[in-house]
N, CA, C and O atoms as a DFTB+ gen file, in Angstrom:
420 C
 N C O
     1  1      47.964     -12.440     -36.779
     2  2      47.611     -12.707     -35.381
     3  2      47.693     -14.108     -35.022
     4  3      47.114     -14.918     -35.745
     5  1      48.302     -14.485     -34.053
     6  2      48.472     -15.820     -33.577
     7  2      47.208     -16.355     -32.900
     8  3      46.746     -15.714     -31.955
     9  1      46.602     -17.505     -33.319
    10  2      45.317     -17.969     -32.657
    11  2      45.483     -18.325     -31.235
    12  3      44.484     -18.395     -30.519
    13  1      46.670     -18.559     -30.765
    14  2      46.964     -18.929     -29.350
    15  2      47.160     -17.739     -28.455
    16  3      47.259     -17.880     -27.236
    17  1      47.215     -16.592     -29.034
    18  2      47.386     -15.345     -28.234
    19  2      46.100     -14.901     -27.725
    20  3      45.144     -14.812     -28.495
    21  1      45.994     -14.607     -26.456
    22  2      44.843     -14.089     -25.834
    23  2      44.874     -12.548     -25.808
    24  3      45.793     -11.941     -25.258
    25  1      43.874     -11.955     -26.399
    26  2      43.858     -10.520     -26.296
    27  2      42.607     -10.120     -25.476
    28  3      41.537     -10.728     -25.521
    29  1      42.860      -9.046     -24.734
    30  2      41.677      -8.545     -23.935
    31  2      40.966      -7.558     -24.684
    32  3      41.559      -6.663     -25.287
    33  1      39.668      -7.685     -24.675
    34  2      38.887      -6.614     -25.291
    35  2      37.769      -6.183     -24.285
    36  3      37.256      -6.948     -23.468
    37  1      37.466      -4.901     -24.444
    38  2      36.461      -4.298     -23.497
    39  2      35.043      -4.692     -24.043
    40  3      34.817      -4.565     -25.247
    41  1      34.135      -5.142     -23.234
    42  2      32.862      -5.441     -23.707
    43  2      32.138      -4.075     -23.987
    44  3      32.337      -3.078     -23.293
    45  1      31.336      -4.108     -24.995
    46  2      30.568      -2.878     -25.287
    47  2      29.435      -2.705     -24.289
    48  3      28.789      -3.655     -23.846
    49  1      29.238      -1.458     -23.970
    50  2      28.216      -1.119     -22.985
    51  2      26.818      -1.029     -23.784
    52  3      26.696      -0.444     -24.860
    53  1      25.829      -1.666     -23.129
    54  2      24.537      -1.558     -23.796
    55  2      23.624      -0.752     -22.839
    56  3      24.055      -0.298     -21.779
    57  1      22.342      -0.594     -23.256
    58  2      21.424       0.090     -22.503
    59  2      20.998      -0.625     -21.218
    60  3      20.536      -0.034     -20.241
    61  1      21.189      -1.929     -21.300
    62  2      20.914      -2.772     -20.110
    63  2      21.845      -2.657     -18.990
    64  3      21.479      -2.975     -17.859
    65  1      23.130      -2.186     -19.246
    66  2      24.184      -2.074     -18.308
    67  2      24.093      -0.854     -17.447
    68  3      24.847      -0.702     -16.486
    69  1      23.150       0.041     -17.790
    70  2      23.081       1.284     -17.096
    71  2      22.466       0.975     -15.665
    72  3      21.609       0.108     -15.494
    73  1      22.966       1.741     -14.696
    74  2      22.416       1.437     -13.321
    75  2      21.017       1.973     -13.220
    76  3      20.696       3.046     -13.730
    77  1      20.189       1.203     -12.549
    78  2      18.765       1.584     -12.357
    79  2      18.702       2.625     -11.347
    80  3      19.472       2.652     -10.387
    81  1      17.720       3.548     -11.574
    82  2      17.497       4.597     -10.553
    83  2      16.729       4.024      -9.342
    84  3      15.967       3.061      -9.431
    85  1      16.991       4.689      -8.216
    86  2      16.299       4.248      -7.043
    87  2      14.790       4.483      -7.153
    88  3      14.368       5.444      -7.796
    89  1      13.976       3.632      -6.542
    90  2      12.525       3.809      -6.582
    91  2      12.167       5.082      -5.790
    92  3      12.743       5.424      -4.757
    93  1      11.179       5.733      -6.369
    94  2      10.675       7.011      -5.746
    95  2       9.757       6.653      -4.581
    96  3       9.006       5.677      -4.602
    97  1       9.868       7.508      -3.564
    98  2       9.028       7.353      -2.397
    99  2       7.510       7.744      -2.770
   100  3       7.277       8.706      -3.502
   101  1       6.593       7.020      -2.274
   102  2       5.155       7.287      -2.543
   103  2       4.755       8.285      -1.503
   104  3       4.927       8.016      -0.315
   105  1       4.217       9.453      -1.890
   106  2       3.771      10.384      -0.924
   107  2       2.517       9.922      -0.227
   108  3       1.649       9.268      -0.804
   109  1       2.456      10.286       1.032
   110  2       1.273       9.872       1.853
   111  2       0.056      10.572       1.365
   112  3       0.136      11.753       1.028
   113  1      -1.155       9.869       1.301
   114  2      -2.389      10.437       0.898
   115  2      -2.863      11.482       1.859
   116  3      -3.622      12.371       1.473
   117  1      -2.438      11.409       3.113
   118  2      -2.955      12.435       4.099
   119  2      -1.765      13.277       4.547
   120  3      -0.777      12.738       5.046
   121  1      -1.856      14.627       4.367
   122  2      -0.721      15.486       4.743
   123  2      -0.550      15.439       6.194
   124  3      -1.487      15.255       6.970
   125  1       0.762      15.624       6.572
   126  2       0.973      15.735       8.135
   127  2       0.432      16.967       8.711
   128  3       0.441      18.036       8.100
   129  1      -0.040      16.812       9.893
   130  2      -0.674      17.982      10.515
   131  2       0.218      18.512      11.687
   132  3       0.973      17.754      12.296
   133  1       0.118      19.659      11.938
   134  2       0.914      20.296      13.094
   135  2       0.216      19.730      14.368
   136  3      -1.004      19.597      14.466
   137  1       1.119      19.413      15.329
   138  2       0.596      18.898      16.655
   139  2       0.822      19.975      17.684
   140  3       1.950      20.380      17.966
   141  1      -0.300      20.433      18.244
   142  2      -0.240      21.463      19.261
   143  2      -0.334      20.758      20.550
   144  3      -0.503      19.540      20.598
   145  1      -0.225      21.521      21.623
   146  2      -0.110      20.952      23.015
   147  2      -1.474      20.526      23.497
   148  3      -2.050      21.173      24.372
   149  1      -1.997      19.466      22.953
   150  2      -3.284      18.901      23.398
   151  2      -3.401      17.508      23.018
   152  3      -3.076      17.151      21.886
   153  1      -3.873      16.638      23.944
   154  2      -3.917      15.185      23.668
   155  2      -4.846      14.827      22.579
   156  3      -4.651      13.808      21.915
   157  1      -5.881      15.637      22.354
   158  2      -6.822      15.242      21.283
   159  2      -6.142      15.384      19.955
   160  3      -6.338      14.526      19.094
   161  1      -5.344      16.426      19.725
   162  2      -4.642      16.481      18.446
   163  2      -3.680      15.359      18.222
   164  3      -3.525      14.886      17.097
   165  1      -3.016      14.914      19.292
   166  2      -2.114      13.743      19.194
   167  2      -2.922      12.522      18.716
   168  3      -2.516      11.819      17.790
   169  1      -4.084      12.284      19.375
   170  2      -4.835      11.132      19.032
   171  2      -5.272      11.214      17.552
   172  3      -5.186      10.222      16.828
   173  1      -5.723      12.352      17.124
   174  2      -6.166      12.530      15.721
   175  2      -4.964      12.272      14.789
   176  3      -5.114      11.559      13.797
   177  1      -3.807      12.820      15.077
   178  2      -2.738      12.603      14.297
   179  2      -2.228      11.164      14.159
   180  3      -1.783      10.707      13.106
   181  1      -2.331      10.482      15.321
   182  2      -2.007       9.008      15.267
   183  2      -2.994       8.276      14.489
   184  3      -2.612       7.374      13.744
   185  1      -4.282       8.587      14.594
   186  2      -5.267       7.937      13.743
   187  2      -5.022       8.048      12.303
   188  3      -5.080       7.098      11.522
   189  1      -4.721       9.368      11.967
   190  2      -4.427       9.653      10.526
   191  2      -3.265       8.933      10.014
   192  3      -3.242       8.492       8.864
   193  1      -2.240       8.795      10.887
   194  2      -1.028       8.069      10.520
   195  2      -1.275       6.565      10.317
   196  3      -0.727       5.918       9.424
   197  1      -2.134       6.060      11.203
   198  2      -2.446       4.626      11.040
   199  2      -3.213       4.387       9.737
   200  3      -2.938       3.442       8.998
   201  1      -4.147       5.238       9.489
   202  2      -4.994       5.089       8.254
   203  2      -4.088       5.234       7.070
   204  3      -4.166       4.451       6.123
   205  1      -3.186       6.273       7.109
   206  2      -2.300       6.412       5.971
   207  2      -1.321       5.130       5.779
   208  3      -0.974       4.699       4.679
   209  1      -0.971       4.641       6.925
   210  2      -0.133       3.434       6.935
   211  2      -0.830       2.237       6.184
   212  3      -0.238       1.538       5.362
   213  1      -2.085       2.081       6.531
   214  2      -2.833       0.960       5.907
   215  2      -2.979       1.168       4.373
   216  3      -2.845       0.243       3.571
   217  1      -3.253       2.397       4.040
   218  2      -3.320       2.696       2.551
   219  2      -2.049       2.555       1.894
   220  3      -2.007       2.065       0.765
   221  1      -0.931       2.964       2.532
   222  2       0.361       2.844       1.854
   223  2       0.750       1.420       1.808
   224  3       1.391       1.006       0.842
   225  1       0.383       0.573       2.862
   226  2       0.610      -0.860       2.904
   227  2      -0.123      -1.474       1.701
   228  3       0.463      -2.269       0.965
   229  1      -1.355      -1.124       1.502
   230  2      -2.183      -1.665       0.440
   231  2      -1.609      -1.278      -0.900
   232  3      -1.523      -2.143      -1.772
   233  1      -1.210      -0.046      -1.129
   234  2      -0.541       0.334      -2.311
   235  2       0.763      -0.383      -2.650
   236  3       1.017      -0.759      -3.794
   237  1       1.543      -0.550      -1.655
   238  2       2.896      -1.289      -1.781
   239  2       2.557      -2.740      -2.147
   240  3       3.218      -3.339      -2.996
   241  1       1.538      -3.293      -1.512
   242  2       1.216      -4.696      -1.705
   243  2       0.771      -4.913      -3.081
   244  3       1.124      -5.917      -3.701
   245  1      -0.004      -3.998      -3.597
   246  2      -0.619      -4.088      -4.989
   247  2       0.577      -3.982      -5.996
   248  3       0.679      -4.735      -6.965
   249  1       1.434      -3.037      -5.709
   250  2       2.632      -2.930      -6.511
   251  2       3.501      -4.196      -6.604
   252  3       3.971      -4.575      -7.677
   253  1       3.689      -4.817      -5.468
   254  2       4.394      -6.120      -5.463
   255  2       3.683      -7.198      -6.102
   256  3       4.317      -8.091      -6.663
   257  1       2.291      -7.198      -6.066
   258  2       1.575      -8.224      -6.774
   259  2       1.803      -8.171      -8.297
   260  3       1.815      -9.180      -9.002
   261  1       1.980      -6.944      -8.738
   262  2       2.169      -6.772     -10.128
   263  2       3.466      -7.458     -10.722
   264  3       3.541      -7.844     -11.889
   265  1       4.407      -7.558      -9.851
   266  2       5.653      -8.323     -10.262
   267  2       5.441      -9.777     -10.389
   268  3       6.219     -10.400     -11.111
   269  1       4.417     -10.447      -9.734
   270  2       4.257     -11.806      -9.740
   271  2       3.264     -12.270     -10.848
   272  3       3.137     -13.464     -11.120
   273  1       2.564     -11.280     -11.479
   274  2       1.590     -11.786     -12.512
   275  2       2.182     -12.357     -13.696
   276  3       1.686     -13.404     -14.112
   277  1       3.230     -11.810     -14.355
   278  2       3.793     -12.405     -15.591
   279  2       4.406     -13.801     -15.267
   280  3       4.088     -14.777     -15.948
   281  1       5.245     -13.896     -14.276
   282  2       5.800     -15.264     -13.981
   283  2       4.709     -16.298     -13.666
   284  3       4.920     -17.482     -13.926
   285  1       3.488     -15.875     -13.087
   286  2       2.421     -16.755     -12.907
   287  2       1.873     -17.301     -14.198
   288  3       1.513     -18.477     -14.264
   289  1       1.795     -16.444     -15.277
   290  2       1.348     -16.890     -16.520
   291  2       2.246     -17.950     -17.189
   292  3       1.816     -18.807     -17.961
   293  1       3.562     -17.806     -16.813
   294  2       4.575     -18.794     -17.443
   295  2       4.541     -20.088     -16.670
   296  3       5.161     -21.063     -17.097
   297  1       3.849     -20.142     -15.558
   298  2       3.724     -21.361     -14.744
   299  2       4.609     -21.470     -13.593
   300  3       4.826     -22.570     -13.085
   301  1       5.158     -20.350     -13.130
   302  2       6.005     -20.348     -11.977
   303  2       5.196     -20.620     -10.586
   304  3       4.439     -19.755     -10.144
   305  1       5.360     -21.663     -10.027
   306  2       4.536     -22.114      -8.821
   307  2       4.800     -21.132      -7.644
   308  3       3.873     -20.709      -6.953
   309  1       6.078     -20.792      -7.444
   310  2       6.358     -19.957      -6.296
   311  2       5.638     -18.669      -6.384
   312  3       5.064     -18.202      -5.400
   313  1       5.652     -18.023      -7.651
   314  2       4.906     -16.811      -7.867
   315  2       3.429     -16.980      -7.683
   316  3       2.750     -16.107      -7.143
   317  1       2.912     -18.155      -8.154
   318  2       1.567     -18.416      -8.036
   319  2       1.113     -18.387      -6.544
   320  3       0.110     -17.750      -6.220
   321  1       1.807     -19.035      -5.703
   322  2       1.594     -19.134      -4.257
   323  2       1.706     -17.776      -3.631
   324  3       0.831     -17.381      -2.860
   325  1       2.768     -17.036      -3.939
   326  2       2.929     -15.733      -3.316
   327  2       1.795     -14.766      -3.785
   328  3       1.342     -13.920      -3.014
   329  1       1.372     -14.903      -4.994
   330  2       0.185     -14.039      -5.519
   331  2      -1.055     -14.398      -4.743
   332  3      -1.816     -13.518      -4.341
   333  1      -1.263     -15.641      -4.534
   334  2      -2.458     -16.096      -3.783
   335  2      -2.434     -15.449      -2.305
   336  3      -3.438     -14.930      -1.816
   337  1      -1.322     -15.522      -1.709
   338  2      -1.124     -15.014      -0.379
   339  2      -1.328     -13.467      -0.328
   340  3      -1.940     -12.907       0.582
   341  1      -0.748     -12.819      -1.407
   342  2      -0.900     -11.361      -1.526
   343  2      -2.284     -10.911      -1.788
   344  3      -2.695      -9.853      -1.311
   345  1      -3.067     -11.727      -2.577
   346  2      -4.483     -11.318      -2.758
   347  2      -5.266     -11.411      -1.480
   348  3      -6.080     -10.540      -1.174
   349  1      -5.027     -12.447      -0.742
   350  2      -5.726     -12.657       0.564
   351  2      -5.360     -11.474       1.476
   352  3      -6.241     -10.873       2.091
   353  1      -4.039     -11.134       1.567
   354  2      -3.596     -10.004       2.448
   355  2      -4.183      -8.687       1.926
   356  3      -4.559      -7.832       2.728
   357  1      -4.267      -8.512       0.675
   358  2      -4.837      -7.202       0.118
   359  2      -6.339      -7.148       0.451
   360  3      -6.861      -6.085       0.787
   361  1      -6.994      -8.236       0.361
   362  2      -8.481      -8.261       0.721
   363  2      -8.672      -7.853       2.209
   364  3      -9.604      -7.124       2.548
   365  1      -7.767      -8.344       3.079
   366  2      -7.883      -8.003       4.497
   367  2      -7.612      -6.425       4.666
   368  3      -8.358      -5.715       5.340
   369  1      -6.588      -5.991       4.059
   370  2      -6.223      -4.517       4.180
   371  2      -7.362      -3.686       3.620
   372  3      -7.742      -2.683       4.224
   373  1      -7.913      -4.075       2.488
   374  2      -9.025      -3.329       1.915
   375  2     -10.171      -3.255       2.849
   376  3     -10.795      -2.211       3.038
   377  1     -10.461      -4.479       3.479
   378  2     -11.584      -4.410       4.391
   379  2     -11.379      -3.593       5.571
   380  3     -12.332      -2.976       6.047
   381  1     -10.135      -3.527       6.127
   382  2      -9.761      -2.648       7.174
   383  2      -9.909      -1.242       6.790
   384  3     -10.442      -0.457       7.574
   385  1      -9.475      -0.858       5.632
   386  2      -9.645       0.492       5.178
   387  2     -11.122       0.876       4.982
   388  3     -11.486       2.003       5.318
   389  1     -11.950       0.038       4.479
   390  2     -13.355       0.331       4.338
   391  2     -14.047       0.372       5.702
   392  3     -14.947       1.192       5.887
   393  1     -13.670      -0.473       6.661
   394  2     -14.181      -0.345       7.987
   395  2     -13.763       0.972       8.617
   396  3     -14.576       1.576       9.317
   397  1     -12.598       1.431       8.418
   398  2     -12.137       2.707       8.932
   399  2     -12.952       3.820       8.438
   400  3     -13.274       4.729       9.203
   401  1     -13.325       3.806       7.135
   402  2     -14.064       4.783       6.476
   403  2     -15.478       4.878       7.097
   404  3     -15.961       5.954       7.449
   405  1     -16.135       3.652       7.216
   406  2     -17.447       3.543       7.797
   407  2     -17.468       4.106       9.195
   408  3     -18.400       4.814       9.577
   409  1     -16.397       3.778       9.992
   410  2     -16.388       4.329      11.355
   411  2     -16.290       5.735      11.472
   412  3     -16.831       6.329      12.404
   413  1     -15.582       6.359      10.515
   414  2     -15.432       7.827      10.565
   415  2     -16.480       8.619       9.912
   416  3     -16.362       9.844       9.890
   417  1     -17.593       7.988       9.326
   418  2     -18.706       8.686       8.753
   419  2     -19.487       9.479       9.732
   420  3     -20.468      10.123       9.362
């Protein structure tokens, strides 16, 4: 074989080359309710959707925070700042969720 000759070779596939599966949707903690012809049911459904929205936002935020923890340990300043902002936002969402629970007691 001539050292000046270029031959093409196919790279071997590894486990890292596999396409990642799409993230699964997180089910809502509050099941959807049937809306009948009455404004009170619509108001209740909207309130439940808002509450579920806050809980799902909090869950998604906590999941995102998990991605910044390891880079923060390695000294990544951007991840540190993003984690600080996320913690502050999570505290606000948690307070809103607790206030909603107290209001509905």
